[in-house]
PDB file with SEQRES, HELIX, SHEET and CRYST1 records, atoms N, CA, C and O in Angstrom:
SEQRES   1 A   82  MET GLY LYS GLY SER LEU TYR GLY ARG PHE GLU ASP ARG          
SEQRES   2 A   82  GLY HIS ARG ILE THR TRP ILE ARG GLU GLU SER THR SER          
SEQRES   3 A   82  HIS MET PRO ILE PRO THR GLU THR GLU ARG LEU ALA ILE          
SEQRES   4 A   82  PRO ALA GLY VAL PRO VAL ILE ASN VAL ILE HIS THR GLY          
SEQRES   5 A   82  ILE ASN GLN ASP GLN GLN PRO PHE GLU VAL THR THR PHE          
SEQRES   6 A   82  THR MET ARG VAL ASP LEU ASN GLY LEU ASP TYR ARG ILE          
SEQRES   7 A   82  HIS ILE GLU ASP                                              
HELIX    1 AA1 LEU A    6  ASP A   12  1                                   7    
HELIX    2 AA2 PRO A   31  ARG A   36  1                                   6    
SHEET    1 AA1 3 ILE A  17  HIS A  27  0                                        
SHEET    2 AA1 3 VAL A  45  ASN A  54 -1                                        
SHEET    3 AA1 3 PRO A  59  ARG A  68 -1                                        
CRYST1    1.000    1.000    1.000  90.00  90.00  90.00 P 1           1          
ATOM      1  N   MET A   1     -56.489 -70.214  46.682  1.00  0.00           N  
ATOM      2  CA  MET A   1     -56.566 -71.065  45.504  1.00  0.00           C  
ATOM      3  C   MET A   1     -57.987 -71.538  45.239  1.00  0.00           C  
ATOM      4  O   MET A   1     -58.297 -71.972  44.129  1.00  0.00           O  
ATOM      5  N   GLY A   2     -58.833 -71.463  46.218  1.00  0.00           N  
ATOM      6  CA  GLY A   2     -60.184 -71.968  46.030  1.00  0.00           C  
ATOM      7  C   GLY A   2     -60.282 -73.433  46.388  1.00  0.00           C  
ATOM      8  O   GLY A   2     -59.329 -74.028  46.891  1.00  0.00           O  
ATOM      9  N   LYS A   3     -61.434 -74.008  46.128  1.00  0.00           N  
ATOM     10  CA  LYS A   3     -61.693 -75.401  46.474  1.00  0.00           C  
ATOM     11  C   LYS A   3     -60.994 -76.342  45.497  1.00  0.00           C  
ATOM     12  O   LYS A   3     -60.970 -76.093  44.292  1.00  0.00           O  
ATOM     13  N   GLY A   4     -60.433 -77.410  46.020  1.00  0.00           N  
ATOM     14  CA  GLY A   4     -59.786 -78.406  45.176  1.00  0.00           C  
ATOM     15  C   GLY A   4     -58.282 -78.230  45.128  1.00  0.00           C  
ATOM     16  O   GLY A   4     -57.697 -77.457  45.886  1.00  0.00           O  
ATOM     17  N   SER A   5     -57.679 -78.964  44.222  1.00  0.00           N  
ATOM     18  CA  SER A   5     -56.226 -78.998  44.131  1.00  0.00           C  
ATOM     19  C   SER A   5     -55.688 -77.931  43.176  1.00  0.00           C  
ATOM     20  O   SER A   5     -56.438 -77.266  42.462  1.00  0.00           O  
ATOM     21  N   LEU A   6     -54.378 -77.797  43.192  1.00  0.00           N  
ATOM     22  CA  LEU A   6     -53.705 -76.914  42.250  1.00  0.00           C  
ATOM     23  C   LEU A   6     -54.043 -77.313  40.822  1.00  0.00           C  
ATOM     24  O   LEU A   6     -54.305 -76.455  39.980  1.00  0.00           O  
ATOM     25  N   TYR A   7     -54.037 -78.623  40.545  1.00  0.00           N  
ATOM     26  CA  TYR A   7     -54.342 -79.075  39.195  1.00  0.00           C  
ATOM     27  C   TYR A   7     -55.801 -78.820  38.833  1.00  0.00           C  
ATOM     28  O   TYR A   7     -56.117 -78.658  37.654  1.00  0.00           O  
ATOM     29  N   GLY A   8     -56.691 -78.782  39.814  1.00  0.00           N  
ATOM     30  CA  GLY A   8     -58.071 -78.382  39.569  1.00  0.00           C  
ATOM     31  C   GLY A   8     -58.152 -76.947  39.088  1.00  0.00           C  
ATOM     32  O   GLY A   8     -58.947 -76.624  38.205  1.00  0.00           O  
ATOM     33  N   ARG A   9     -57.328 -76.088  39.669  1.00  0.00           N  
ATOM     34  CA  ARG A   9     -57.306 -74.689  39.234  1.00  0.00           C  
ATOM     35  C   ARG A   9     -56.761 -74.566  37.814  1.00  0.00           C  
ATOM     36  O   ARG A   9     -57.269 -73.775  37.020  1.00  0.00           O  
ATOM     37  N   PHE A  10     -55.718 -75.355  37.490  1.00  0.00           N  
ATOM     38  CA  PHE A  10     -55.198 -75.344  36.123  1.00  0.00           C  
ATOM     39  C   PHE A  10     -56.261 -75.840  35.149  1.00  0.00           C  
ATOM     40  O   PHE A  10     -56.410 -75.288  34.058  1.00  0.00           O  
ATOM     41  N   GLU A  11     -57.000 -76.881  35.538  1.00  0.00           N  
ATOM     42  CA  GLU A  11     -58.044 -77.412  34.662  1.00  0.00           C  
ATOM     43  C   GLU A  11     -59.129 -76.364  34.420  1.00  0.00           C  
ATOM     44  O   GLU A  11     -59.670 -76.267  33.319  1.00  0.00           O  
ATOM     45  N   ASP A  12     -59.444 -75.577  35.457  1.00  0.00           N  
ATOM     46  CA  ASP A  12     -60.406 -74.482  35.274  1.00  0.00           C  
ATOM     47  C   ASP A  12     -59.948 -73.522  34.180  1.00  0.00           C  
ATOM     48  O   ASP A  12     -60.771 -72.856  33.552  1.00  0.00           O  
ATOM     49  N   ARG A  13     -58.641 -73.450  33.953  1.00  0.00           N  
ATOM     50  CA  ARG A  13     -58.086 -72.542  32.940  1.00  0.00           C  
ATOM     51  C   ARG A  13     -57.756 -73.271  31.637  1.00  0.00           C  
ATOM     52  O   ARG A  13     -57.071 -72.722  30.774  1.00  0.00           O  
ATOM     53  N   GLY A  14     -58.247 -74.514  31.494  1.00  0.00           N  
ATOM     54  CA  GLY A  14     -58.078 -75.235  30.235  1.00  0.00           C  
ATOM     55  C   GLY A  14     -56.874 -76.132  30.134  1.00  0.00           C  
ATOM     56  O   GLY A  14     -56.550 -76.608  29.046  1.00  0.00           O  
ATOM     57  N   HIS A  15     -56.198 -76.378  31.250  1.00  0.00           N  
ATOM     58  CA  HIS A  15     -55.008 -77.237  31.229  1.00  0.00           C  
ATOM     59  C   HIS A  15     -55.270 -78.489  32.057  1.00  0.00           C  
ATOM     60  O   HIS A  15     -55.035 -78.500  33.266  1.00  0.00           O  
ATOM     61  N   ARG A  16     -55.754 -79.539  31.407  1.00  0.00           N  
ATOM     62  CA  ARG A  16     -55.969 -80.813  32.100  1.00  0.00           C  
ATOM     63  C   ARG A  16     -54.665 -81.599  32.055  1.00  0.00           C  
ATOM     64  O   ARG A  16     -54.145 -81.884  30.976  1.00  0.00           O  
ATOM     65  N   ILE A  17     -54.146 -81.942  33.204  1.00  0.00           N  
ATOM     66  CA  ILE A  17     -52.864 -82.645  33.258  1.00  0.00           C  
ATOM     67  C   ILE A  17     -53.040 -84.076  32.748  1.00  0.00           C  
ATOM     68  O   ILE A  17     -53.924 -84.803  33.200  1.00  0.00           O  
ATOM     69  N   THR A  18     -52.192 -84.463  31.810  1.00  0.00           N  
ATOM     70  CA  THR A  18     -52.231 -85.817  31.266  1.00  0.00           C  
ATOM     71  C   THR A  18     -50.908 -86.550  31.436  1.00  0.00           C  
ATOM     72  O   THR A  18     -50.869 -87.779  31.387  1.00  0.00           O  
ATOM     73  N   TRP A  19     -49.838 -85.814  31.632  1.00  0.00           N  
ATOM     74  CA  TRP A  19     -48.510 -86.395  31.826  1.00  0.00           C  
ATOM     75  C   TRP A  19     -47.751 -85.569  32.846  1.00  0.00           C  
ATOM     76  O   TRP A  19     -47.986 -84.371  33.001  1.00  0.00           O  
ATOM     77  N   ILE A  20     -46.855 -86.219  33.524  1.00  0.00           N  
ATOM     78  CA  ILE A  20     -45.885 -85.542  34.373  1.00  0.00           C  
ATOM     79  C   ILE A  20     -44.512 -86.040  33.961  1.00  0.00           C  
ATOM     80  O   ILE A  20     -44.280 -87.244  33.847  1.00  0.00           O  
ATOM     81  N   ARG A  21     -43.611 -85.104  33.742  1.00  0.00           N  
ATOM     82  CA  ARG A  21     -42.227 -85.457  33.457  1.00  0.00           C  
ATOM     83  C   ARG A  21     -41.376 -84.907  34.582  1.00  0.00           C  
ATOM     84  O   ARG A  21     -41.528 -83.752  34.981  1.00  0.00           O  
ATOM     85  N   GLU A  22     -40.476 -85.742  35.096  1.00  0.00           N  
ATOM     86  CA  GLU A  22     -39.533 -85.275  36.102  1.00  0.00           C  
ATOM     87  C   GLU A  22     -38.132 -85.674  35.679  1.00  0.00           C  
ATOM     88  O   GLU A  22     -37.850 -86.840  35.405  1.00  0.00           O  
ATOM     89  N   GLU A  23     -37.274 -84.689  35.633  1.00  0.00           N  
ATOM     90  CA  GLU A  23     -35.874 -84.889  35.288  1.00  0.00           C  
ATOM     91  C   GLU A  23     -35.050 -84.666  36.546  1.00  0.00           C  
ATOM     92  O   GLU A  23     -35.234 -83.664  37.238  1.00  0.00           O  
ATOM     93  N   SER A  24     -34.152 -85.579  36.846  1.00  0.00           N  
ATOM     94  CA  SER A  24     -33.337 -85.407  38.050  1.00  0.00           C  
ATOM     95  C   SER A  24     -31.860 -85.516  37.699  1.00  0.00           C  
ATOM     96  O   SER A  24     -31.448 -86.336  36.879  1.00  0.00           O  
ATOM     97  N   THR A  25     -31.088 -84.667  38.343  1.00  0.00           N  
ATOM     98  CA  THR A  25     -29.632 -84.665  38.209  1.00  0.00           C  
ATOM     99  C   THR A  25     -29.043 -84.439  39.594  1.00  0.00           C  
ATOM    100  O   THR A  25     -29.726 -83.967  40.504  1.00  0.00           O  
ATOM    101  N   SER A  26     -27.787 -84.778  39.740  1.00  0.00           N  
ATOM    102  CA  SER A  26     -27.122 -84.507  41.015  1.00  0.00           C  
ATOM    103  C   SER A  26     -25.788 -83.828  40.735  1.00  0.00           C  
ATOM    104  O   SER A  26     -25.205 -83.976  39.661  1.00  0.00           O  
ATOM    105  N   HIS A  27     -25.328 -83.090  41.717  1.00  0.00           N  
ATOM    106  CA  HIS A  27     -24.049 -82.398  41.610  1.00  0.00           C  
ATOM    107  C   HIS A  27     -23.606 -81.955  43.002  1.00  0.00           C  
ATOM    108  O   HIS A  27     -24.375 -81.978  43.962  1.00  0.00           O  
ATOM    109  N   MET A  28     -22.364 -81.560  43.073  1.00  0.00           N  
ATOM    110  CA  MET A  28     -21.889 -80.961  44.317  1.00  0.00           C  
ATOM    111  C   MET A  28     -22.482 -79.559  44.383  1.00  0.00           C  
ATOM    112  O   MET A  28     -22.552 -78.874  43.363  1.00  0.00           O  
ATOM    113  N   PRO A  29     -22.908 -79.123  45.557  1.00  0.00           N  
ATOM    114  CA  PRO A  29     -23.603 -77.844  45.663  1.00  0.00           C  
ATOM    115  C   PRO A  29     -22.717 -76.645  45.346  1.00  0.00           C  
ATOM    116  O   PRO A  29     -21.516 -76.634  45.617  1.00  0.00           O  
ATOM    117  N   ILE A  30     -23.357 -75.646  44.766  1.00  0.00           N  
ATOM    118  CA  ILE A  30     -22.677 -74.364  44.569  1.00  0.00           C  
ATOM    119  C   ILE A  30     -22.747 -73.599  45.896  1.00  0.00           C  
ATOM    120  O   ILE A  30     -23.534 -73.971  46.766  1.00  0.00           O  
ATOM    121  N   PRO A  31     -21.957 -72.555  46.070  1.00  0.00           N  
ATOM    122  CA  PRO A  31     -21.920 -71.864  47.371  1.00  0.00           C  
ATOM    123  C   PRO A  31     -23.293 -71.425  47.903  1.00  0.00           C  
ATOM    124  O   PRO A  31     -23.557 -71.570  49.097  1.00  0.00           O  
ATOM    125  N   THR A  32     -24.159 -70.899  47.053  1.00  0.00           N  
ATOM    126  CA  THR A  32     -25.471 -70.461  47.561  1.00  0.00           C  
ATOM    127  C   THR A  32     -26.315 -71.638  48.038  1.00  0.00           C  
ATOM    128  O   THR A  32     -27.060 -71.502  49.009  1.00  0.00           O  
ATOM    129  N   GLU A  33     -26.215 -72.794  47.375  1.00  0.00           N  
ATOM    130  CA  GLU A  33     -26.944 -73.985  47.826  1.00  0.00           C  
ATOM    131  C   GLU A  33     -26.387 -74.474  49.158  1.00  0.00           C  
ATOM    132  O   GLU A  33     -27.146 -74.856  50.049  1.00  0.00           O  
ATOM    133  N   THR A  34     -25.063 -74.462  49.294  1.00  0.00           N  
ATOM    134  CA  THR A  34     -24.434 -74.868  50.546  1.00  0.00           C  
ATOM    135  C   THR A  34     -24.934 -74.012  51.700  1.00  0.00           C  
ATOM    136  O   THR A  34     -25.240 -74.524  52.777  1.00  0.00           O  
ATOM    137  N   GLU A  35     -25.014 -72.719  51.471  1.00  0.00           N  
ATOM    138  CA  GLU A  35     -25.448 -71.799  52.516  1.00  0.00           C  
ATOM    139  C   GLU A  35     -26.940 -71.945  52.818  1.00  0.00           C  
ATOM    140  O   GLU A  35     -27.323 -72.107  53.977  1.00  0.00           O  
ATOM    141  N   ARG A  36     -27.763 -71.890  51.810  1.00  0.00           N  
ATOM    142  CA  ARG A  36     -29.220 -71.911  52.020  1.00  0.00           C  
ATOM    143  C   ARG A  36     -29.737 -73.232  52.558  1.00  0.00           C  
ATOM    144  O   ARG A  36     -30.713 -73.260  53.308  1.00  0.00           O  
ATOM    145  N   LEU A  37     -29.082 -74.338  52.178  1.00  0.00           N  
ATOM    146  CA  LEU A  37     -29.538 -75.653  52.626  1.00  0.00           C  
ATOM    147  C   LEU A  37     -28.733 -76.188  53.807  1.00  0.00           C  
ATOM    148  O   LEU A  37     -28.961 -77.311  54.256  1.00  0.00           O  
ATOM    149  N   ALA A  38     -27.793 -75.391  54.311  1.00  0.00           N  
ATOM    150  CA  ALA A  38     -26.938 -75.785  55.446  1.00  0.00           C  
ATOM    151  C   ALA A  38     -26.306 -77.155  55.200  1.00  0.00           C  
ATOM    152  O   ALA A  38     -26.459 -78.083  55.995  1.00  0.00           O  
ATOM    153  N   ILE A  39     -25.604 -77.253  54.098  1.00  0.00           N  
ATOM    154  CA  ILE A  39     -25.023 -78.525  53.677  1.00  0.00           C  
ATOM    155  C   ILE A  39     -23.590 -78.645  54.186  1.00  0.00           C  
ATOM    156  O   ILE A  39     -22.770 -77.754  53.964  1.00  0.00           O  
ATOM    157  N   PRO A  40     -23.289 -79.758  54.875  1.00  0.00           N  
ATOM    158  CA  PRO A  40     -21.907 -79.982  55.301  1.00  0.00           C  
ATOM    159  C   PRO A  40     -21.011 -80.294  54.099  1.00  0.00           C  
ATOM    160  O   PRO A  40     -21.498 -80.677  53.035  1.00  0.00           O  
ATOM    161  N   ALA A  41     -19.733 -80.129  54.274  1.00  0.00           N  
ATOM    162  CA  ALA A  41     -18.774 -80.414  53.207  1.00  0.00           C  
ATOM    163  C   ALA A  41     -18.914 -81.852  52.721  1.00  0.00           C  
ATOM    164  O   ALA A  41     -19.088 -82.776  53.515  1.00  0.00           O  
ATOM    165  N   GLY A  42     -18.837 -82.024  51.409  1.00  0.00           N  
ATOM    166  CA  GLY A  42     -18.858 -83.360  50.820  1.00  0.00           C  
ATOM    167  C   GLY A  42     -20.233 -83.929  50.523  1.00  0.00           C  
ATOM    168  O   GLY A  42     -20.327 -85.043  50.009  1.00  0.00           O  
ATOM    169  N   VAL A  43     -21.302 -83.207  50.825  1.00  0.00           N  
ATOM    170  CA  VAL A  43     -22.659 -83.715  50.594  1.00  0.00           C  
ATOM    171  C   VAL A  43     -23.201 -83.142  49.291  1.00  0.00           C  
ATOM    172  O   VAL A  43     -23.300 -81.922  49.158  1.00  0.00           O  
ATOM    173  N   PRO A  44     -23.559 -83.997  48.317  1.00  0.00           N  
ATOM    174  CA  PRO A  44     -24.122 -83.507  47.066  1.00  0.00           C  
ATOM    175  C   PRO A  44     -25.605 -83.157  47.193  1.00  0.00           C  
ATOM    176  O   PRO A  44     -26.246 -83.443  48.204  1.00  0.00           O  
ATOM    177  N   VAL A  45     -26.125 -82.534  46.143  1.00  0.00           N  
ATOM    178  CA  VAL A  45     -27.545 -82.217  46.069  1.00  0.00           C  
ATOM    179  C   VAL A  45     -28.146 -82.907  44.852  1.00  0.00           C  
ATOM    180  O   VAL A  45     -27.435 -83.275  43.917  1.00  0.00           O  
ATOM    181  N   ILE A  46     -29.451 -83.074  44.876  1.00  0.00           N  
ATOM    182  CA  ILE A  46     -30.183 -83.551  43.714  1.00  0.00           C  
ATOM    183  C   ILE A  46     -31.139 -82.452  43.290  1.00  0.00           C  
ATOM    184  O   ILE A  46     -31.800 -81.828  44.119  1.00  0.00           O  
ATOM    185  N   ASN A  47     -31.202 -82.229  41.997  1.00  0.00           N  
ATOM    186  CA  ASN A  47     -32.138 -81.255  41.433  1.00  0.00           C  
ATOM    187  C   ASN A  47     -33.212 -82.024  40.681  1.00  0.00           C  
ATOM    188  O   ASN A  47     -32.907 -82.948  39.928  1.00  0.00           O  
ATOM    189  N   VAL A  48     -34.461 -81.646  40.883  1.00  0.00           N  
ATOM    190  CA  VAL A  48     -35.587 -82.245  40.172  1.00  0.00           C  
ATOM    191  C   VAL A  48     -36.330 -81.125  39.468  1.00  0.00           C  
ATOM    192  O   VAL A  48     -36.693 -80.119  40.078  1.00  0.00           O  
ATOM    193  N   ILE A  49     -36.552 -81.316  38.172  1.00  0.00           N  
ATOM    194  CA  ILE A  49     -37.395 -80.399  37.404  1.00  0.00           C  
ATOM    195  C   ILE A  49     -38.681 -81.157  37.096  1.00  0.00           C  
ATOM    196  O   ILE A  49     -38.675 -82.146  36.363  1.00  0.00           O  
ATOM    197  N   HIS A  50     -39.784 -80.675  37.667  1.00  0.00           N  
ATOM    198  CA  HIS A  50     -41.111 -81.294  37.519  1.00  0.00           C  
ATOM    199  C   HIS A  50     -41.893 -80.486  36.492  1.00  0.00           C  
ATOM    200  O   HIS A  50     -42.032 -79.271  36.632  1.00  0.00           O  
ATOM    201  N   THR A  51     -42.408 -81.159  35.453  1.00  0.00           N  
ATOM    202  CA  THR A  51     -43.181 -80.479  34.417  1.00  0.00           C  
ATOM    203  C   THR A  51     -44.542 -81.148  34.272  1.00  0.00           C  
ATOM    204  O   THR A  51     -44.625 -82.356  34.050  1.00  0.00           O  
ATOM    205  N   GLY A  52     -45.609 -80.361  34.397  1.00  0.00           N  
ATOM    206  CA  GLY A  52     -46.961 -80.843  34.118  1.00  0.00           C  
ATOM    207  C   GLY A  52     -47.271 -80.590  32.655  1.00  0.00           C  
ATOM    208  O   GLY A  52     -47.050 -79.490  32.149  1.00  0.00           O  
ATOM    209  N   ILE A  53     -47.787 -81.616  31.968  1.00  0.00           N  
ATOM    210  CA  ILE A  53     -48.066 -81.531  30.535  1.00  0.00           C  
ATOM    211  C   ILE A  53     -49.563 -81.722  30.326  1.00  0.00           C  
ATOM    212  O   ILE A  53     -50.162 -82.635  30.896  1.00  0.00           O  
ATOM    213  N   ASN A  54     -50.169 -80.857  29.506  1.00  0.00           N  
ATOM    214  CA  ASN A  54     -51.625 -80.877  29.355  1.00  0.00           C  
ATOM    215  C   ASN A  54     -52.091 -81.784  28.221  1.00  0.00           C  
ATOM    216  O   ASN A  54     -51.298 -82.477  27.584  1.00  0.00           O  
ATOM    217  N   GLN A  55     -53.392 -81.758  27.991  1.00  0.00           N  
ATOM    218  CA  GLN A  55     -54.031 -82.609  26.993  1.00  0.00           C  
ATOM    219  C   GLN A  55     -53.552 -82.332  25.565  1.00  0.00           C  
ATOM    220  O   GLN A  55     -53.729 -83.175  24.685  1.00  0.00           O  
ATOM    221  N   ASP A  56     -52.959 -81.184  25.328  1.00  0.00           N  
ATOM    222  CA  ASP A  56     -52.409 -80.844  24.017  1.00  0.00           C  
ATOM    223  C   ASP A  56     -50.910 -81.137  23.927  1.00  0.00           C  
ATOM    224  O   ASP A  56     -50.240 -80.705  22.989  1.00  0.00           O  
ATOM    225  N   GLN A  57     -50.396 -81.872  24.908  1.00  0.00           N  
ATOM    226  CA  GLN A  57     -48.978 -82.217  24.988  1.00  0.00           C  
ATOM    227  C   GLN A  57     -48.102 -80.986  25.163  1.00  0.00           C  
ATOM    228  O   GLN A  57     -46.951 -80.975  24.725  1.00  0.00           O  
ATOM    229  N   GLN A  58     -48.640 -79.944  25.803  1.00  0.00           N  
ATOM    230  CA  GLN A  58     -47.916 -78.711  26.050  1.00  0.00           C  
ATOM    231  C   GLN A  58     -47.599 -78.582  27.539  1.00  0.00           C  
ATOM    232  O   GLN A  58     -48.478 -78.804  28.371  1.00  0.00           O  
ATOM    233  N   PRO A  59     -46.368 -78.229  27.891  1.00  0.00           N  
ATOM    234  CA  PRO A  59     -46.064 -77.985  29.300  1.00  0.00           C  
ATOM    235  C   PRO A  59     -46.794 -76.736  29.786  1.00  0.00           C  
ATOM    236  O   PRO A  59     -46.857 -75.728  29.082  1.00  0.00           O  
ATOM    237  N   PHE A  60     -47.348 -76.816  31.008  1.00  0.00           N  
ATOM    238  CA  PHE A  60     -48.072 -75.664  31.545  1.00  0.00           C  
ATOM    239  C   PHE A  60     -47.662 -75.321  32.960  1.00  0.00           C  
ATOM    240  O   PHE A  60     -48.076 -74.293  33.496  1.00  0.00           O  
ATOM    241  N   GLU A  61     -46.862 -76.160  33.567  1.00  0.00           N  
ATOM    242  CA  GLU A  61     -46.450 -75.927  34.956  1.00  0.00           C  
ATOM    243  C   GLU A  61     -45.081 -76.542  35.146  1.00  0.00           C  
ATOM    244  O   GLU A  61     -44.870 -77.707  34.809  1.00  0.00           O  
ATOM    245  N   VAL A  62     -44.134 -75.761  35.692  1.00  0.00           N  
ATOM    246  CA  VAL A  62     -42.788 -76.259  35.956  1.00  0.00           C  
ATOM    247  C   VAL A  62     -42.395 -75.871  37.376  1.00  0.00           C  
ATOM    248  O   VAL A  62     -42.543 -74.718  37.780  1.00  0.00           O  
ATOM    249  N   THR A  63     -41.900 -76.835  38.117  1.00  0.00           N  
ATOM    250  CA  THR A  63     -41.420 -76.604  39.471  1.00  0.00           C  
ATOM    251  C   THR A  63     -40.033 -77.228  39.583  1.00  0.00           C  
ATOM    252  O   THR A  63     -39.803 -78.328  39.080  1.00  0.00           O  
ATOM    253  N   THR A  64     -39.115 -76.534  40.239  1.00  0.00           N  
ATOM    254  CA  THR A  64     -37.787 -77.099  40.457  1.00  0.00           C  
ATOM    255  C   THR A  64     -37.548 -77.277  41.952  1.00  0.00           C  
ATOM    256  O   THR A  64     -37.986 -76.467  42.770  1.00  0.00           O  
ATOM    257  N   PHE A  65     -36.853 -78.342  42.286  1.00  0.00           N  
ATOM    258  CA  PHE A  65     -36.517 -78.659  43.672  1.00  0.00           C  
ATOM    259  C   PHE A  65     -35.020 -78.911  43.752  1.00  0.00           C  
ATOM    260  O   PHE A  65     -34.445 -79.524  42.853  1.00  0.00           O  
ATOM    261  N   THR A  66     -34.392 -78.449  44.808  1.00  0.00           N  
ATOM    262  CA  THR A  66     -33.005 -78.784  45.103  1.00  0.00           C  
ATOM    263  C   THR A  66     -32.973 -79.317  46.525  1.00  0.00           C  
ATOM    264  O   THR A  66     -33.424 -78.656  47.461  1.00  0.00           O  
ATOM    265  N   MET A  67     -32.428 -80.538  46.676  1.00  0.00           N  
ATOM    266  CA  MET A  67     -32.467 -81.221  47.978  1.00  0.00           C  
ATOM    267  C   MET A  67     -31.111 -81.824  48.309  1.00  0.00           C  
ATOM    268  O   MET A  67     -30.381 -82.273  47.426  1.00  0.00           O  
ATOM    269  N   ARG A  68     -30.790 -81.825  49.589  1.00  0.00           N  
ATOM    270  CA  ARG A  68     -29.609 -82.550  50.066  1.00  0.00           C  
ATOM    271  C   ARG A  68     -29.862 -84.041  49.903  1.00  0.00           C  
ATOM    272  O   ARG A  68     -30.937 -84.532  50.248  1.00  0.00           O  
ATOM    273  N   VAL A  69     -28.870 -84.768  49.373  1.00  0.00           N  
ATOM    274  CA  VAL A  69     -29.089 -86.202  49.192  1.00  0.00           C  
ATOM    275  C   VAL A  69     -28.977 -86.992  50.492  1.00  0.00           C  
ATOM    276  O   VAL A  69     -29.474 -88.115  50.572  1.00  0.00           O  
ATOM    277  N   ASP A  70     -28.341 -86.432  51.497  1.00  0.00           N  
ATOM    278  CA  ASP A  70     -28.205 -87.175  52.749  1.00  0.00           C  
ATOM    279  C   ASP A  70     -29.476 -87.132  53.595  1.00  0.00           C  
ATOM    280  O   ASP A  70     -29.601 -87.900  54.548  1.00  0.00           O  
ATOM    281  N   LEU A  71     -30.412 -86.258  53.269  1.00  0.00           N  
ATOM    282  CA  LEU A  71     -31.637 -86.130  54.056  1.00  0.00           C  
ATOM    283  C   LEU A  71     -32.915 -86.410  53.257  1.00  0.00           C  
ATOM    284  O   LEU A  71     -34.012 -86.349  53.813  1.00  0.00           O  
ATOM    285  N   ASN A  72     -32.786 -86.713  51.971  1.00  0.00           N  
ATOM    286  CA  ASN A  72     -33.960 -86.863  51.114  1.00  0.00           C  
ATOM    287  C   ASN A  72     -33.843 -88.083  50.221  1.00  0.00           C  
ATOM    288  O   ASN A  72     -32.754 -88.615  50.008  1.00  0.00           O  
ATOM    289  N   GLY A  73     -34.975 -88.512  49.708  1.00  0.00           N  
ATOM    290  CA  GLY A  73     -35.043 -89.595  48.742  1.00  0.00           C  
ATOM    291  C   GLY A  73     -36.177 -89.308  47.770  1.00  0.00           C  
ATOM    292  O   GLY A  73     -36.965 -88.385  47.975  1.00  0.00           O  
ATOM    293  N   LEU A  74     -36.251 -90.094  46.726  1.00  0.00           N  
ATOM    294  CA  LEU A  74     -37.296 -89.923  45.727  1.00  0.00           C  
ATOM    295  C   LEU A  74     -38.105 -91.206  45.617  1.00  0.00           C  
ATOM    296  O   LEU A  74     -37.544 -92.302  45.600  1.00  0.00           O  
ATOM    297  N   ASP A  75     -39.418 -91.069  45.543  1.00  0.00           N  
ATOM    298  CA  ASP A  75     -40.321 -92.205  45.388  1.00  0.00           C  
ATOM    299  C   ASP A  75     -41.401 -91.778  44.410  1.00  0.00           C  
ATOM    300  O   ASP A  75     -42.240 -90.942  44.747  1.00  0.00           O  
ATOM    301  N   TYR A  76     -41.397 -92.330  43.216  1.00  0.00           N  
ATOM    302  CA  TYR A  76     -42.311 -91.874  42.173  1.00  0.00           C  
ATOM    303  C   TYR A  76     -43.513 -92.794  42.031  1.00  0.00           C  
ATOM    304  O   TYR A  76     -43.372 -94.004  41.855  1.00  0.00           O  
ATOM    305  N   ARG A  77     -44.689 -92.204  42.111  1.00  0.00           N  
ATOM    306  CA  ARG A  77     -45.949 -92.870  41.812  1.00  0.00           C  
ATOM    307  C   ARG A  77     -46.808 -91.833  41.109  1.00  0.00           C  
ATOM    308  O   ARG A  77     -47.504 -91.054  41.761  1.00  0.00           O  
ATOM    309  N   ILE A  78     -46.764 -91.820  39.789  1.00  0.00           N  
ATOM    310  CA  ILE A  78     -47.446 -90.784  39.034  1.00  0.00           C  
ATOM    311  C   ILE A  78     -48.550 -91.428  38.207  1.00  0.00           C  
ATOM    312  O   ILE A  78     -48.281 -92.060  37.185  1.00  0.00           O  
ATOM    313  N   HIS A  79     -49.778 -91.268  38.647  1.00  0.00           N  
ATOM    314  CA  HIS A  79     -50.942 -91.812  37.970  1.00  0.00           C  
ATOM    315  C   HIS A  79     -51.844 -90.674  37.555  1.00  0.00           C  
ATOM    316  O   HIS A  79     -52.308 -89.904  38.396  1.00  0.00           O  
ATOM    317  N   ILE A  80     -52.092 -90.565  36.281  1.00  0.00           N  
ATOM    318  CA  ILE A  80     -52.956 -89.500  35.765  1.00  0.00           C  
ATOM    319  C   ILE A  80     -54.184 -90.159  35.176  1.00  0.00           C  
ATOM    320  O   ILE A  80     -54.082 -90.977  34.261  1.00  0.00           O  
ATOM    321  N   GLU A  81     -55.337 -89.805  35.696  1.00  0.00           N  
ATOM    322  CA  GLU A  81     -56.591 -90.369  35.194  1.00  0.00           C  
ATOM    323  C   GLU A  81     -57.174 -89.476  34.121  1.00  0.00           C  
ATOM    324  O   GLU A  81     -57.001 -88.258  34.144  1.00  0.00           O  
ATOM    325  N   ASP A  82     -57.881 -90.108  33.162  1.00  0.00           N  
ATOM    326  CA  ASP A  82     -58.599 -89.333  32.142  1.00  0.00           C  
ATOM    327  C   ASP A  82     -59.849 -88.745  32.711  1.00  0.00           C  
ATOM    328  O   ASP A  82     -60.587 -88.059  32.002  1.00  0.00           O  
TER     329      ASP A  82                                                      
END                                                                             
């Protein structure tokens, strides 16, 4: 990736991050999630869709996460400097 952060590399390509949006939902796991995450019966998952938004208000980076709720939590501190 080179020197600096992932967002530094995006900025090199003209995408300066100005906003982050994260959407979260929860549900009971589907069979592939149960298998891949080794989830015991009765444990739900949380899905997070993380979107980086640039200076033109355009999304340029999307990451999705699926986590067991019994082993994970969410703590948001999103500060974007100009």
